[in-house]
Phi, psi and omega in degrees: 000140180256168181297343179271005179090350178279147172234152184228148180232124182189187180262128183292123182263308186207151175227134176225180177293336185254338189206171177224131177248128177245144168265111181259174177302327182262009180124182179284146174223141179258133177241131179295145181300323182295333184270007182246102174289328176199162182226135174243153176226156181246130181285175174292151180290139180256021186297326180289340173275320188284332180299310179290328178296314179300318179298315179292314182292321176290325177292317180298316177298317177302313181289325177296319177298315179297314183290332180293346182289131184293337181267001190301122177071006183270343185075002179242136170243100179289313177247154174262146359277145178276135182253123179270161184293331179297341182279346181306307179295325180292317175298318175301311181301309180291324177296319181294317182297312179299311181293323176291324174296317175299317178300325180281327188276323186283116180288127173231142182226154180277000000 
């Protein structure tokens, strides 16, 4: 944003003590340092990092929920729904899939 209230979005080409050069859609433009009160930049996307983290967290949560069932593997179901031991891998898988998807879809930037 400039001191006159206009803002520009482009790729930073060069910075010096006197000016800043941006590559805009219509070409390069130079801005004098005195007319720039502040500059903000946007970091790279972290989706490649957050998807595996989401997968691990979701899988762990799914397995934890399945293991925490008091009737697991006993063959007796005091309360409904009864969780069988075979559901542990399934809950881990689906928890991981959902969390990995959320980790990839939610935009995060540095």
